[in-house]
DSSP file (Angstrom, degrees, kcal/mol; ACC not computed):
  #  RESIDUE AA STRUCTURE BP1 BP2  ACC     N-H-->O    O-->H-N    N-H-->O    O-->H-N    TCO  KAPPA ALPHA  PHI   PSI    X-CA   Y-CA   Z-CA
    1    1 A M     >        0   0    0      0, 0.0     4,-2.3     0, 0.0     5,-0.2   0.000 360.0 360.0 360.0 -36.5   56.0  -43.9  -11.6
    2    2 A K  H  >  +     0   0    0      2,-0.2     4,-2.0     1,-0.2     5,-0.1   0.865 360.0  51.9 -60.9 -37.3   52.6  -44.5  -10.5
    3    3 A T  H  > S+     0   0    0      2,-0.2     4,-2.5     1,-0.2     5,-0.2   0.944 109.7  49.4 -59.9 -49.3   52.8  -41.8   -7.8
    4    4 A L  H  > S+     0   0    0      1,-0.2     4,-2.3     2,-0.2    -2,-0.2   0.873 110.3  52.6 -58.0 -34.9   54.0  -39.2  -10.4
    5    5 A D  H  X S+     0   0    0     -4,-2.3     4,-2.0     2,-0.2    -1,-0.2   0.902 111.0  47.0 -67.9 -40.4   51.1  -40.2  -12.7
    6    6 A V  H  X S+     0   0    0     -4,-2.0     4,-2.4    -5,-0.2    -2,-0.2   0.958 113.1  46.9 -64.5 -50.0   48.7  -39.7   -9.9
    7    7 A I  H  X S+     0   0    0     -4,-2.5     4,-2.4     1,-0.2     5,-0.2   0.909 113.6  48.3 -58.8 -47.7   50.1  -36.3   -8.8
    8    8 A T  H  X S+     0   0    0     -4,-2.3     4,-2.0    -5,-0.2    -1,-0.2   0.850 110.2  50.6 -67.4 -32.3   50.2  -35.0  -12.4
    9    9 A R  H  X S+     0   0    0     -4,-2.0     4,-2.7     2,-0.2    -1,-0.2   0.919 109.8  51.2 -68.5 -39.7   46.7  -36.1  -13.1
   10   10 A I  H  X S+     0   0    0     -4,-2.4     4,-3.0     1,-0.2    -2,-0.2   0.932 112.0  47.8 -60.6 -44.5   45.4  -34.4   -9.9
   11   11 A L  H  X S+     0   0    0     -4,-2.4     4,-2.8     1,-0.2    -1,-0.2   0.864 109.2  52.9 -72.1 -29.4   47.2  -31.2  -11.0
   12   12 A L  H  X S+     0   0    0     -4,-2.0     4,-2.8    -5,-0.2     5,-0.2   0.920 109.6  48.9 -63.5 -42.9   45.8  -31.4  -14.5
   13   13 A I  H  X S+     0   0    0     -4,-2.7     4,-3.2     2,-0.2     5,-0.3   0.973 111.7  48.2 -58.3 -51.5   42.3  -31.7  -13.0
   14   14 A V  H  X S+     0   0    0     -4,-3.0     4,-2.4     1,-0.2    -2,-0.2   0.939 114.1  47.6 -53.6 -47.0   42.9  -28.7  -10.8
   15   15 A G  H  X S+     0   0    0     -4,-2.8     4,-2.4     1,-0.2    -1,-0.2   0.874 113.0  48.5 -59.1 -38.1   44.2  -26.8  -13.8
   16   16 A G  H  X S+     0   0    0     -4,-2.8     4,-2.0     2,-0.2    -1,-0.2   0.886 112.0  48.1 -69.4 -43.4   41.3  -27.8  -16.0
   17   17 A L  H  X S+     0   0    0     -4,-3.2     4,-2.5    -5,-0.2    -2,-0.2   0.895 112.1  49.8 -67.2 -37.1   38.8  -26.9  -13.5
   18   18 A N  H  X S+     0   0    0     -4,-2.4     4,-2.3    -5,-0.3    -2,-0.2   0.943 110.8  47.4 -66.1 -45.4   40.4  -23.6  -12.9
   19   19 A W  H  X S+     0   0    0     -4,-2.4     4,-2.3     1,-0.2    -1,-0.2   0.858 109.8  55.7 -63.2 -32.5   40.6  -22.8  -16.6
   20   20 A G  H  X S+     0   0    0     -4,-2.0     4,-2.5     2,-0.2     5,-0.4   0.929 109.5  47.2 -63.6 -44.6   36.8  -23.9  -16.9
   21   21 A L  H  X S+     0   0    0     -4,-2.5     4,-1.9     1,-0.2     6,-1.2   0.865 109.6  51.4 -67.9 -30.9   36.0  -21.4  -14.2
   22   22 A V  H  X S+     0   0    0     -4,-2.3     4,-0.7     4,-0.3    -1,-0.2   0.878 115.2  44.4 -71.2 -34.5   38.0  -18.6  -15.9
   23   23 A G  H  < S+     0   0    0     -4,-2.3    -2,-0.2    -5,-0.2    -1,-0.2   0.871 124.0  31.1 -69.5 -39.3   36.1  -19.4  -19.1
   24   24 A V  H  < S+     0   0    0     -4,-2.5    -3,-0.2    -5,-0.2    -2,-0.2   0.876 138.9  14.9 -94.9 -39.3   32.6  -19.6  -17.8
   25   25 A A  H  < S-     0   0    0     -4,-1.9    -3,-0.2    -5,-0.4    -2,-0.1   0.399  91.0-120.0-120.6   3.8   32.6  -17.2  -14.8
   26   26 A K  S  < S+     0   0    0     -4,-0.7     2,-0.4    -5,-0.5    -4,-0.3   0.929  70.4 138.8  50.9  49.8   35.8  -15.1  -15.3
   27   27 A F        -     0   0    0     -6,-1.2     2,-1.0    -9,-0.2    -1,-0.2  -0.977  43.3-161.8-130.7 110.1   36.9  -16.6  -11.9
   28   28 A D     >  -     0   0    0     -2,-0.4     4,-2.5     1,-0.2     5,-0.2  -0.810   6.2-174.0 -97.4 102.3   40.5  -17.6  -11.3
   29   29 A L  H  > S+     0   0    0     -2,-1.0     4,-2.7     2,-0.2     5,-0.2   0.880  81.7  56.2 -67.4 -39.0   40.3  -19.9   -8.3
   30   30 A V  H  > S+     0   0    0      1,-0.2     4,-2.3     2,-0.2     5,-0.3   0.916 110.6  44.6 -57.1 -42.6   44.1  -20.3   -8.0
   31   31 A A  H  > S+     0   0    0      2,-0.2     4,-2.9     1,-0.2    -2,-0.2   0.918 112.6  53.3 -69.4 -39.9   44.5  -16.5   -7.8
   32   32 A A  H  < S+     0   0    0     -4,-2.5    -2,-0.2     1,-0.2    -1,-0.2   0.894 115.5  40.0 -60.5 -40.6   41.6  -16.3   -5.3
   33   33 A L  H  < S+     0   0    0     -4,-2.7    -1,-0.2    -5,-0.2    -2,-0.2   0.903 132.8  19.1 -78.8 -38.2   43.2  -18.8   -3.1
   34   34 A F  H  < S-     0   0    0     -4,-2.3     7,-0.3    -5,-0.2     6,-0.3   0.547 111.8 -95.2-113.9  -9.8   46.8  -17.8   -3.3
   35   35 A G    ><  -     0   0    0     -4,-2.9     3,-1.3    -5,-0.3     2,-0.4   0.090  45.6 -73.2 105.0 142.6   46.8  -14.2   -4.5
   36   36 A Q  T 3  S-     0   0    0      1,-0.3    -5,-0.0    -4,-0.1     6,-0.0  -0.559 114.8  -4.4 -71.6 120.0   47.2  -12.8   -8.0
   37   37 A G  T 3  S+     0   0    0     -2,-0.4    -1,-0.3     1,-0.2     2,-0.1   0.604  94.7 146.5  74.7  14.1   50.8  -13.1   -9.2
   38   38 A T    <>  -     0   0    0     -3,-1.3     4,-3.0     1,-0.1     5,-0.3  -0.363  63.0-111.2 -85.7 165.1   52.1  -14.5   -5.9
   39   39 A F  H  > S+     0   0    0      1,-0.2     4,-1.7     2,-0.2     5,-0.1   0.870 119.2  51.5 -66.0 -30.8   54.9  -16.9   -5.8
   40   40 A L  H  > S+     0   0    0     -6,-0.3     4,-2.4     2,-0.2    -1,-0.2   0.888 110.9  46.6 -71.3 -38.8   52.6  -19.6   -4.6
   41   41 A A  H  > S+     0   0    0     -7,-0.3     4,-2.1     1,-0.2    -2,-0.2   0.912 112.7  50.7 -70.3 -40.1   50.1  -19.0   -7.4
   42   42 A N  H  X S+     0   0    0     -4,-3.0     4,-2.0     2,-0.2    -1,-0.2   0.792 107.1  53.7 -68.4 -27.3   52.8  -19.0   -9.9
   43   43 A T  H  X S+     0   0    0     -4,-1.7     4,-2.9    -5,-0.3     5,-0.3   0.938 107.5  50.5 -70.5 -43.2   54.2  -22.2   -8.6
   44   44 A V  H  X S+     0   0    0     -4,-2.4     4,-2.2     2,-0.2    -2,-0.2   0.936 111.5  48.7 -55.7 -45.1   50.8  -23.9   -9.0
   45   45 A Y  H  X S+     0   0    0     -4,-2.1     4,-2.1     1,-0.2    -1,-0.2   0.923 113.3  48.3 -57.3 -46.1   50.6  -22.6  -12.7
   46   46 A T  H  X S+     0   0    0     -4,-2.0     4,-2.4     1,-0.2    -1,-0.2   0.878 110.4  48.3 -69.1 -38.0   54.0  -23.9  -13.3
   47   47 A L  H  X S+     0   0    0     -4,-2.9     4,-2.4     2,-0.2    -1,-0.2   0.866 110.0  54.6 -67.4 -34.7   53.3  -27.4  -11.7
   48   48 A V  H  X S+     0   0    0     -4,-2.2     4,-1.7    -5,-0.3    -2,-0.2   0.908 110.6  45.9 -67.5 -38.4   50.2  -27.6  -13.8
   49   49 A G  H  X S+     0   0    0     -4,-2.1     4,-1.7     2,-0.2    -2,-0.2   0.888 111.2  50.3 -70.2 -37.8   52.2  -27.0  -16.9
   50   50 A I  H  X S+     0   0    0     -4,-2.4     4,-2.8     2,-0.2    -2,-0.2   0.873 109.6  53.9 -61.0 -36.8   54.9  -29.4  -16.0
   51   51 A S  H  X S+     0   0    0     -4,-2.4     4,-2.6     1,-0.2     5,-0.2   0.870 104.1  53.0 -65.0 -37.3   52.2  -32.0  -15.4
   52   52 A A  H  X S+     0   0    0     -4,-1.7     4,-2.2     2,-0.2    -1,-0.2   0.914 111.5  46.6 -68.3 -38.8   50.7  -31.6  -18.7
   53   53 A I  H  X S+     0   0    0     -4,-1.7     4,-2.6     2,-0.2     5,-0.2   0.933 113.1  50.2 -61.4 -46.4   54.2  -32.2  -20.3
   54   54 A A  H  X S+     0   0    0     -4,-2.8     4,-2.4     1,-0.2    -2,-0.2   0.910 111.0  47.7 -58.5 -42.9   54.7  -35.2  -18.0
   55   55 A Q  H  X S+     0   0    0     -4,-2.6     4,-2.4     1,-0.2    -1,-0.2   0.894 111.2  52.1 -68.6 -40.4   51.4  -36.7  -19.0
   56   56 A L  H  X S+     0   0    0     -4,-2.2     4,-2.3    -5,-0.2    -1,-0.2   0.891 110.6  46.7 -59.1 -40.9   52.1  -36.1  -22.6
   57   57 A L  H  X S+     0   0    0     -4,-2.6     4,-2.6     2,-0.2     5,-0.2   0.921 112.1  49.5 -71.2 -38.2   55.3  -37.8  -22.5
   58   58 A M  H  X S+     0   0    0     -4,-2.4     4,-2.3     1,-0.2    -2,-0.2   0.917 111.9  50.7 -63.1 -39.4   53.9  -40.8  -20.5
   59   59 A Y  H  X S+     0   0    0     -4,-2.4     4,-2.7     2,-0.2    -1,-0.2   0.884 110.9  47.8 -65.0 -42.2   51.1  -41.0  -23.1
   60   60 A A  H  X S+     0   0    0     -4,-2.3     4,-2.3     2,-0.2    -1,-0.2   0.846 111.4  50.5 -64.1 -37.4   53.6  -41.0  -26.0
   61   61 A R  H  X S+     0   0    0     -4,-2.6     4,-2.5     2,-0.2    -2,-0.2   0.923 113.8  43.6 -61.6 -46.7   55.7  -43.6  -24.3
   62   62 A S  H  X S+     0   0    0     -4,-2.3     4,-3.0    -5,-0.2     5,-0.2   0.935 113.4  51.6 -68.9 -43.8   52.8  -45.9  -23.7
   63   63 A A  H  X S+     0   0    0     -4,-2.7     4,-2.2     2,-0.2    -1,-0.2   0.922 111.6  48.0 -60.1 -42.3   51.4  -45.2  -27.3
   64   64 A T  H  X S+     0   0    0     -4,-2.3     4,-2.6     2,-0.2    -2,-0.2   0.931 112.4  49.0 -62.6 -46.9   54.8  -46.1  -28.8
   65   65 A A  H  X S+     0   0    0     -4,-2.5     4,-2.4     1,-0.2    -2,-0.2   0.905 111.0  49.8 -55.1 -47.1   55.0  -49.2  -26.7
   66   66 A A  H  X S+     0   0    0     -4,-3.0     4,-1.7     1,-0.2    -1,-0.2   0.859 111.9  48.2 -62.8 -39.3   51.5  -50.3  -27.7
   67   67 A Q  H  X S+     0   0    0     -4,-2.2     4,-1.7    -5,-0.2    -1,-0.2   0.915 111.3  50.0 -67.9 -42.2   52.4  -49.8  -31.4
   68   68 A T  H  X S+     0   0    0     -4,-2.6     4,-1.8     1,-0.2    -2,-0.2   0.920 111.3  49.7 -63.2 -45.3   55.6  -51.7  -31.0
   69   69 A N  H  X S+     0   0    0     -4,-2.4     4,-1.2     1,-0.2    -1,-0.2   0.855 109.6  51.1 -69.8 -34.3   53.7  -54.6  -29.3
   70   70 A S  H  < S+     0   0    0     -4,-1.7    -1,-0.2     1,-0.2    -2,-0.2   0.847 108.4  52.1 -73.7 -29.6   51.1  -54.7  -32.1
   71   71 A V  H  < S+     0   0    0     -4,-1.7    -2,-0.2     1,-0.2    -1,-0.2   0.881 106.7  53.0 -71.3 -37.1   53.7  -54.9  -34.8
   72   72 A R  H  <        0   0    0     -4,-1.8    -1,-0.2     1,-0.2    -2,-0.2   0.812 360.0 360.0 -63.3 -32.0   55.4  -57.8  -33.2
   73   73 A T     <        0   0    0     -4,-1.2    -1,-0.2     0, 0.0    -2,-0.2   0.453 360.0 360.0 -86.3 360.0   52.2  -59.9  -32.9
């Protein structure tokens, strides 16, 4: 699970930096590197979205576990 956590965090950082560039400079780094609307660019966008869902689920699971542990003590 640690490997998945590291990979998803890296992808979220890449996605966050890309959106920051889009917002500030109107520059889409993923599209510049892989081409606008290409399979590879769409794959990167999809993996970033899946990473966000995975991190959200991991966070929810750890928050629930922490809440359960605090109730027991």
